[in-house]
C-alpha positions in Angstrom: 24.9 -41.8 41.8 27.1 -38.8 42.5 25.3 -35.5 43.0 27.1 -32.1 43.4 25.0 -30.0 45.8 24.3 -26.5 44.4 23.3 -23.4 46.4 19.9 -21.7 45.7 21.9 -18.8 44.2 23.7 -21.2 41.7 20.5 -22.9 40.8 18.5 -19.7 40.1 21.4 -18.3 38.0 21.4 -21.4 35.9 17.7 -21.6 35.8 17.5 -17.9 34.9 19.8 -18.5 31.9 17.5 -21.4 30.8 14.4 -19.3 31.2 15.8 -16.6 28.8 15.5 -19.2 26.1 11.7 -19.1 25.8 12.2 -15.5 24.6 14.2 -16.7 21.7 11.3 -17.2 19.3 10.4 -13.5 19.4 14.0 -12.4 19.4 14.9 -14.9 16.6 11.9 -13.7 14.6 13.2 -10.1 14.7 16.8 -11.1 14.1 16.0 -13.5 11.3 13.8 -10.9 9.6 16.6 -8.3 9.8 19.2 -10.8 8.5 17.1 -12.4 5.8 14.6 -9.8 4.5 17.0 -8.5 1.9 17.1 -12.0 0.4 13.4 -12.6 0.6 11.1 -11.8 -2.3 9.2 -8.5 -2.3 5.8 -7.7 -3.8 4.3 -4.6 -5.3 0.6 -4.1 -5.9 -0.8 -0.8 -7.1 -4.6 -0.1 -6.9 -5.6 2.8 -9.1 -9.0 4.5 -8.7 -10.6 6.1 -11.7 -11.3 9.9 -11.5 -11.0 10.8 -7.8 -12.4 14.1 -6.5 -12.7 12.9 -2.9 -12.5 16.0 -0.8 -9.6 16.3 1.7 -11.9 16.2 4.7 -13.3 12.9 3.6 -9.8 11.4 2.9 -7.7 12.6 5.8 -8.2 13.4 9.5 -9.7 16.8 10.0 -7.1 19.3 11.0 -9.1 20.7 13.9 -9.5 17.2 15.5 -5.9 15.9 15.7 -2.6 17.0 17.2 0.4 16.5 14.9 4.1 17.0 15.3 5.8 19.6 13.0 9.1 19.0 11.4 11.1 21.2 9.0 11.5 19.8 5.5 13.0 22.8 3.6 14.2 26.2 4.9 12.9 29.5 3.5 14.8 30.6 0.4 14.6 33.4 -2.2 11.4 34.7 -0.7 9.7 31.3 -0.5 8.4 30.4 2.9 9.9 27.4 4.9 8.3 24.1 4.1 7.2 22.2 7.3 5.5 18.8 7.4 3.3 17.4 10.0 2.8 13.9 11.2 1.3 11.5 13.8 0.6 7.9 14.5 -2.5 6.6 12.7 -3.9 4.6 15.7 -3.7 7.7 17.9 -5.3 9.9 15.3 -8.1 7.4 14.8 -9.0 7.6 18.5 -8.8 11.4 18.7 -10.8 11.9 15.5 -13.6 9.6 16.8 -14.1 11.7 19.9 -14.7 15.1 18.2 -18.0 16.7 17.4 -16.5 18.2 14.2 -15.7 14.8 12.7 -19.3 13.9 12.9 -20.8 17.1 11.6 -19.6 16.8 8.0 -22.0 17.0 5.2 -21.7 13.3 4.4 -23.6 10.7 6.4 -21.6 9.0 9.2 -21.0 5.7 7.4 -19.3 4.4 10.7 -22.2 5.1 13.0 -20.0 6.8 15.6 -17.2 4.2 15.6 -13.6 5.3 15.6 -12.1 6.0 12.2 -9.2 7.9 10.6 -11.5 9.5 8.1 -14.7 8.6 6.2 -12.6 6.9 3.5 -10.3 5.0 6.0 -13.3 3.9 8.1 -13.8 1.8 11.2 -13.5 -1.4 9.2 -9.7 -0.9 9.2 -8.4 -2.6 12.4 -5.7 -1.1 14.5 -3.4 -4.0 13.7 -3.6 -3.1 10.0 -3.3 0.7 10.6 0.0 -0.1 12.3 1.2 -1.5 9.0 -0.1 1.4 6.9 1.2 4.9 6.0 -1.2 7.7 4.8 0.5 10.5 2.9 -1.1 13.8 2.1 0.5 16.3 -0.3 1.8 14.0 -3.1 1.5 15.9 -6.3 1.7 15.0 -10.0 3.9 17.4 -11.9 1.8 16.9 -15.0 -1.9 17.3 -15.4 -2.7 13.7 -14.4 -6.2 13.5 -15.9 -7.4 10.1 -17.2 -4.5 8.1 -15.8 -1.8 10.5 -17.2 1.0 10.4 -14.7 0.0 7.2 -13.0 3.1 5.1 -12.0 5.2 7.4 -14.2 3.1 7.7 -17.4 4.3 11.2 -18.2 4.4 11.5 -21.9 0.9 12.8 -22.8 0.8 16.6 -22.2 -2.2 17.4 -24.4 -0.2 19.3 -26.9 1.3 21.7 -24.3 4.9 22.7 -24.2 7.0 19.8 -23.1 9.8 21.8 -21.6 12.3 20.8 -24.1 11.7 17.1 -24.0 10.6 15.9 -27.4 8.7 12.7 -26.8 11.0 11.2 -24.2 9.1 8.0 -23.4 9.3 7.1 -19.7 8.5 3.5 -18.7 6.0 3.1 -15.9 7.6 1.9 -12.7 6.0 -1.6 -12.9 7.8 -2.1 -16.3 11.1 -1.0 -14.9 10.8 -3.0 -11.6 9.5 -6.1 -13.5 12.4 -6.0 -15.9 15.1 -5.7 -13.3 17.2 -8.7 -12.2 17.2 -7.1 -8.8 13.4 -7.9 -8.5 13.0 -11.1 -10.4 16.1 -13.3 -10.3 17.0 -14.8 -13.6 16.1 -18.4 -12.5 12.8 -17.1 -11.1 11.9 -15.2 -14.2 11.7 -18.3 -16.3 8.9 -19.5 -14.0 7.0 -16.3 -13.6 3.7 -16.2 -15.6 3.0 -12.5 -15.4 6.1 -10.3 -14.7 3.8 -7.3 -14.4 0.1 -8.2 -14.2 -2.6 -5.7 -15.2 -6.1 -6.3 -13.8 -9.0 -4.4 -15.2 -9.4 -1.8 -17.9 -7.0 -2.2 -20.8 -6.7 1.6 -21.3 -4.5 1.6 -18.2 -1.0 1.5 -19.7 1.4 -0.3 -17.4 4.3 -0.5 -19.9 5.8 2.3 -21.8 3.7 5.4 -21.9 2.6 7.3 -25.0 0.3 7.0 -28.0 0.8 3.8 -30.1 2.9 2.1 -27.5 2.0 -1.5 -26.8 0.1 -2.3 -23.7 1.0 -4.8 -21.1 0.3 -8.2 -22.6 -0.2 -9.8 -19.2 -3.7 -8.6 -18.5 -7.1 -10.0 -17.4 -10.6 -8.6 -17.4 -12.6 -11.5 -15.9 -12.0 -13.8 -12.9 -11.7 -16.7 -15.3 -9.0 -14.9 -17.4 -7.1 -14.1 -14.2 -7.2 -17.7 -13.1 -6.1 -19.1 -16.4 -3.3 -16.6 -16.8 -1.8 -17.3 -13.4 -2.5 -21.0 -12.6 -2.3 -22.8 -15.9 -0.1 -26.0 -15.3 0.9 -24.7 -11.8 1.4 -27.6 -9.3 0.7 -27.4 -5.6 3.6 -27.5 -3.1 3.3 -28.2 0.6 4.2 -25.7 3.4 6.2 -26.5 6.5 5.8 -26.0 10.3 8.0 -23.4 11.9 11.2 -25.2 12.8 11.6 -23.1 16.0 8.8 -25.1 17.6 11.1 -27.9 18.4 13.6 -25.5 20.1 10.9 -24.3 22.4 9.9 -27.9 23.2 13.4 -28.8 24.1 13.7 -25.8 26.4 10.4 -26.8 28.1 11.6 -30.4 28.5 14.9 -29.3 30.1 12.8 -27.2 32.6 10.7 -30.3 33.5 13.7 -32.4 34.0 15.4 -29.7 36.1 12.5 -28.8 38.4 10.7 -32.1 38.8 13.5 -34.6 38.8 14.2 -36.7 41.9 17.7 -35.3 42.3 17.7 -31.8 40.7 18.0 -28.5 42.5 14.3 -28.0 41.8 13.8 -29.6 45.2 15.0 -26.4 46.8 12.7 -24.0 45.0 10.2 -22.3 47.4 6.5 -23.0 46.8 5.6 -19.5 45.7 8.6 -19.3 43.4 7.7 -22.6 41.9 4.2 -21.4 41.2 5.5 -18.4 39.5 7.8 -20.5 37.4 5.1 -22.9 36.5 2.9 -20.1 35.3 5.7 -18.6 33.3 6.7 -21.8 31.6 3.1 -22.5 30.8 3.4 -19.5 28.5 6.5 -21.0 27.0 4.4 -24.1 26.1 1.8 -21.9 24.5 4.5 -20.3 22.3 5.5 -23.8 21.1 1.8 -24.7 20.4 1.4 -21.5 18.3 4.6 -22.2 16.4 3.5 -25.7 15.6 0.2 -24.3 14.3 2.1 -21.8 12.1 2.7 -23.2 8.7 4.1 -21.5 5.6 1.3 -22.0 3.0 3.4 -23.1 0.1 1.6 -23.1 -3.3 -2.1 -23.7 -3.1 -4.0 -23.6 -6.5 -7.5 -22.3 -5.7 -10.7 -23.6 -7.1 -12.9 -21.2 -9.1 -16.4 -22.5 -10.0 -17.5 -21.9 -13.6 -20.4 -19.8 -12.2 -17.8 -17.2 -10.9 -15.3 -17.2 -13.8 -17.4 -14.7 -15.7 -17.2 -12.1 -13.0 -16.2 -8.9 -14.8 -13.8 -6.2 -13.6 -16.1 -3.3 -14.7 -14.7 0.1 -15.2 -18.0 1.1 -14.0 -18.5 4.6 -15.5 -20.3 4.0 -18.8 -23.7 2.3 -19.3 -22.2 -0.4 -21.5 -19.9 -1.4 -18.7 -22.9 -2.9 -16.9 -23.9 -5.4 -19.6 -25.1 -8.7 -18.2 -25.1 -7.3 -14.7 -27.7 -8.6 -12.3 -30.8 -6.5 -11.8 -31.1 -4.5 -8.6 -28.5 -2.4 -6.9 -27.9 -4.8 -4.0 -27.2 -7.7 -6.4 -24.8 -5.6 -8.5 -23.0 -4.4 -5.4 -22.7 -8.0 -4.2 -21.2 -9.0 -7.6 -18.8 -6.2 -7.4 -17.7 -7.2 -3.9 -17.3 -10.8 -5.0 -15.1 -9.7 -7.9 -12.8 -7.8 -5.6 -12.5 -10.4 -2.9 -12.2 -13.4 -5.1 -9.5 -11.7 -7.3 -7.7 -10.8 -4.1 -7.6 -14.4 -3.1 -6.3 -15.4 -6.5 -3.6 -12.8 -6.4 -2.3 -13.9 -3.0 -2.3 -17.5 -4.1 -0.5 -16.6 -7.3 2.2 -14.8 -5.3 2.6 -17.8 -3.1 3.0 -20.0 -6.2 5.5 -17.6 -7.8 3.3 -16.7 -10.8 3.7 -13.0 -10.2 4.9 -10.5 -7.6 3.9 -7.4 -9.4 0.2 -6.3 -10.0 -1.4 -3.1 -11.2 -5.2 -3.0 -10.8 -7.8 -0.6 -12.1 -10.7 -0.1 -9.8 -14.2 0.9 -10.8 -15.1 4.6 -10.9 -18.7 3.7 -9.7 -19.7 0.8 -7.6 -23.1 0.5 -9.3 -24.7 1.3 -12.7 -24.8 5.0 -13.6 -28.1 6.6 -12.9 -28.3 10.4 -13.3 -31.8 10.6 -11.7 -30.5 9.9 -8.2 -29.3 13.5 -7.8 -31.3 16.3 -6.1 -29.2 19.2 -7.3 -28.7 20.3 -10.9 -25.4 20.0 -12.6 -23.4 23.3 -12.3 -20.7 22.2 -14.8 -21.3 20.9 -18.4 -25.0 20.8 -17.7 -25.7 19.8 -21.4 -24.2 16.4 -20.7 -25.8 13.6 -18.8 -23.0 11.0 -18.5 -21.4 10.3 -15.2 -18.1 11.8 -16.2 -19.5 15.3 -16.6 -22.6 15.2 -14.4 -21.0 13.4 -11.4 -17.2 13.8 -11.4 -17.1 17.3 -12.9 -19.6 18.3 -10.2 -17.8 16.6 -7.3 -18.2 19.7 -5.2 -22.0 19.1 -4.9 -22.9 17.2 -1.8 -24.9 14.4 -3.5 -22.2 13.8 -6.1 -19.5 13.7 -3.3 -21.6 11.2 -1.4 -21.8 8.9 -4.5 -18.1 9.2 -5.1 -17.3 8.5 -1.5 -19.6 5.5 -1.3 -17.7 4.0 -4.3 -14.2 4.8 -3.0 -15.0 3.5 0.5 -16.5 0.4 -1.0 -13.4 -0.3 -3.1 -11.1 0.6 -0.3 -12.7 -1.8 2.1 -13.2 -4.8 -0.2 -10.3 -4.1 -2.6 -7.5 -2.6 -0.6 -8.1 -3.6 3.1 -9.3 -7.1 2.2 -6.2 -7.7 0.1 -3.9 -6.4 2.9 -5.6 -8.8 5.4 -5.0 -11.7 3.1 -1.3 -10.7 2.6 -0.8 -10.3 6.3 -2.2 -13.8 6.9 0.1 -15.4 4.3 3.7 -16.1 5.2 6.8 -15.9 3.1 8.8 -17.7 5.7 7.6 -18.5 9.3 7.4 -15.2 11.2 7.5 -13.0 8.1 4.2 -12.2 6.5 3.7 -11.5 2.8 2.5 -8.0 3.8 5.8 -7.4 5.6 7.6 -8.0 2.3 5.0 -6.1 0.2 4.1 -2.6 -0.7 0.4 -2.1 -1.5 -0.3 1.3 -3.0 -3.7 3.0 -3.1 -4.1 6.1 -5.3 -6.4 7.7 -7.8 -6.4 9.9 -10.9 -7.2 13.1 -9.0 -6.9 14.8 -5.7 -9.8 16.8 -4.1 -10.6 18.3 -7.4 -11.3 16.2 -10.5 -8.5 16.3 -13.1 -6.2 18.2 -10.8 -3.7 15.6 -9.7 -2.5 17.5 -6.6 -2.7 16.1 -3.1 -3.6 12.8 -4.7 -4.7 10.2 -2.1 -1.7 8.1 -1.3 -2.1 5.2 1.1 0.6 2.6 1.5 0.5 -0.8 3.3 3.4 -3.1 4.1 7.0 -2.6 5.0 8.5 -3.7 1.7 11.1 -5.8 3.4 11.9 -3.2 6.0 12.3 -0.2 3.6 9.2 1.5 5.1 8.4 2.3 8.7 4.7 2.0 9.0 1.8 3.4 11.1 2.2 7.0 10.2 0.0 9.9 8.8 2.3 12.5 7.1 1.0 15.7 5.7 3.6 16.9 3.2 1.7 20.0 2.1 3.3 23.4 2.7 0.6 25.3 4.5 2.4 28.6 3.8 2.5 28.2 0.0 -0.7 28.4 -2.1 -0.4 27.6 -5.8 -2.9 28.0 -8.7 -3.5 24.8 -10.6 -4.5 24.0 -14.2 -8.2 24.9 -13.8 -7.7 27.9 -11.6 -8.2 25.9 -8.4 -6.0 26.8 -5.5 -3.9 24.2 -3.7 -1.1 23.8 -1.2 2.3 22.8 -2.7 3.4 19.4 -1.5 6.2 17.2 -2.8 6.5 15.7 -6.3 5.1 12.2 -7.0 8.4 11.5 -8.8 10.0 11.2 -5.3 7.4 8.7 -4.2 7.9 6.6 -7.3 11.6 6.7 -6.8 11.1 5.4 -3.2 8.9 2.6 -4.5 11.6 1.5 -6.9 14.1 1.6 -4.1 11.8 -0.4 -1.9 11.7 -3.1 -4.5 15.5 -3.4 -4.5 16.4 -1.0 -7.4 19.1 1.6 -7.2 18.8 5.2 -8.5 20.9 4.3 -11.6 18.3 1.6 -12.5 15.4 4.0 -13.0 16.7 7.6 -13.4 16.7 9.1 -16.9 19.9 10.1 -18.6 20.7 13.8 -18.5 21.4 14.0 -22.2 17.8 14.6 -23.1 17.6 17.5 -20.6 20.7 19.2 -22.1 22.6 18.5 -18.9 20.3 20.5 -16.6 21.5 18.5 -13.6 25.3 18.9 -13.2 27.1 17.0 -10.6 24.8 14.0 -10.7 26.8 11.8 -13.1 24.5 12.4 -16.0 21.3 11.3 -14.2 18.0 13.1 -13.8 16.8 13.2 -10.1 13.8 11.1 -9.2 11.6 9.0 -11.4 10.8 10.3 -14.8 10.4 13.8 -16.2 10.9 16.4 -13.5 9.3 19.3 -15.4 11.5 21.9 -14.0 11.3 24.7 -16.6 10.9 28.2 -15.0 7.6 30.0 -15.5 5.5 26.8 -15.5 2.9 27.6 -12.8 2.0 23.9 -12.6 5.4 23.0 -11.4 6.0 25.3 -8.4 8.8 23.2 -6.9 12.0 24.7 -5.7 15.4 23.5 -6.8 16.0 21.7 -3.5 12.8 19.7 -3.9 13.7 18.7 -7.4 17.3 17.7 -6.4 15.8 15.5 -3.6 13.5 13.5 -5.9 15.5 10.3 -5.4 16.0 10.9 -1.7 14.2 8.7 0.8 11.0 10.1 2.2 11.2 11.4 5.8 9.3 9.8 8.7 8.1 6.8 6.7 11.4 5.2 5.5 14.1 3.4 7.4 
């Protein structure tokens, strides 16, 4: 057998080229994601919390405990101060926040027992790996009032009889209706198989189609676990997943290494003992990569099993006494049932998305995690004292410490077992090997109100998922203009942020739509926006009439309402 002698230098060069191959799985994963994400399906899930009223110190990191970077958003103009935003990495803020005395001296109990957290709402139960896939936005404002779901996802039509700024009953579709109807979201062939193009889970008063009185609600809705299962899985067949095909590539590279270094005649005979030990150690890691890839299987479609005993679990609105009919006795049993309803429905939703039954879900979360009991409070109502229902006695008195504790307990409960649990499940599921469903999804947490009940200003906005690369994740961004204070509907003072219309436009774009697919025509606005091709900027009614103190946004902000958000978008 003829053998060409090779120098040590020649061998190490060739071997070095071979040893770059074990890095291909990670490189390929990144390259494949960049090349194919545009063609992969995307998912949108909105979780909407009734009422709100969670104070800013309980939702976001305390200003005094974190260091943020400042960036200019709009310059000073016409006597209005410059608008700067502030931002930081969530994981870093979590660690800093946990170390401060101030963060543990709030009025509320420390639900995290000293463990690191971003805020009382975004507690220690959120792992760093998930924080890296989230964005927390402060300063997202509804231009309309926002009370009782008005304004959610673009439901702008109800203005309580107030002046409509020249727009006579222009009905604006909610964004899930527009996204779900677009061929850029559901391909024509896919649409024929989708069981719920836009699925509504929970209270039927939450309109997820066209807004306005007398407009039909979304017909694809469910209020029990059994309803949800039947709607999404009737006649659905299971399909198997597949092992990541890159595993065989890694195996072949490892086999070449073995033949090269251990063969009777290869240049491996010339490798020094220490070098060989280093190489053996390195290639052992290569073998581990192959083992992991073989264990990685895309899940395919798996129809879950829901026992009859669980099919009656009810998605309670939670506020009124009648909502707790047939509930178990005892607070702990009711809370266990509420947790089961959240987690089991999350499992069903992820399975339904894997099976292609839906990719678009809007979910109403309970205002209270347990049956309303007005006797639990130790301070008298200071607002609407003549009423004893939760709406008036609790939410209209959100500023009282015991009410704030009850509201926070509910929102934290729903955030942990509704939002975070869902994101974990999405992150564990794969669209294709190496790309998780959460990577392709946008999960949106919000509520009816911001820190003040019925004032939809600085509304909590938490996003998870990259939406196929549209969003850059892991950020906390404070969009509020600390130099500009505005009086809101009920006389409350708040800091001007940016319009929700811009966020909604960004969500539409993240789901593959273009501005022309969702912007209103300018005709209804008497051509108020010249130079934009007859389109209104942003999503829905911009409410830009002068003199409306509830719309304190400058022309530059209105013009930018279809522009991508800074910091958090690619």
